[in-house]
C-alpha positions, 0 to 999 in steps of 0.5 A: 447759875453761879453767884458772880453771874447772878450778881452781873445779871442783877447789876445789868437789870438795875442799869437798864431800869435806872432813870435819868434825873433832872439836876440843878447845879450852880455856885453861890458867889459874891466876893468869895464863895458862900461856903455852907450856905443854905440854898432854897428852891421854890417852884411854880406850885410853891413846892420847896427843896433845900440844900447846902453849898460845899466849901467852894460855894457849889450846890447840886440837887435832883429837881425831878419833882419841881416845875419851872419857873424856879426861884432860888435863894441863898443865905450865907452860913452864920448866926444871922438867918433873917433876910427880911427884916432890918430891925435885927442883924441880917444874913447875907442873902441873894436870889436867882431865877430859872425860867425853864429846865431841861428834863433829865439833864444838868441845869445850871443856876448861879446865885450872884450879886448880878442875878440878885439885881435882876431878881430885885428889878422883877420883884419891884415890877411885881410890887415887892420891896426887894427880892427876898420879900418875893422869894420868901412868898414862894410865888415864882408862878408870878414870873413872866419872861417879859418881866426880865426884858428891861432888867436884862437890857439894863444889865447888858448896857451896864456891862457893855464895856466889860463884855467888849473887853472880854470879846463876848 
């Protein structure tokens, strides 16, 4: 067998043995994209993964090893890194939640002031002062879908006129 044929056979073998990955992607955005922000993901077992956003505030990483629900946290790039304490300069931090994940597919979880507000309400229901206290504890297993019912209803009520104007 000549060399190009060996290479072709090898490439075909790799293609058939490659497995699909479960991807998590999204954007971290407030007034502007969070460029170079640190994104932390914690699963229901407390396992953590981290990545950084690109210049457009987008992030993407393989999450095959994580088990939902997932708690996501983003810290804006800069010298301030603390999201918990108010006795020193705080970083700009936001959070989001992802209740379920579709295996071997791309899943989207954006981190925005809206998602942060929902996480804040859930954290309050769980007895935390704010979203970062709950997220930093690494306890997304405490999340139950019914905890999102009231916050989502409040959000929809508050955004009703905007949704109507957009035709959604």
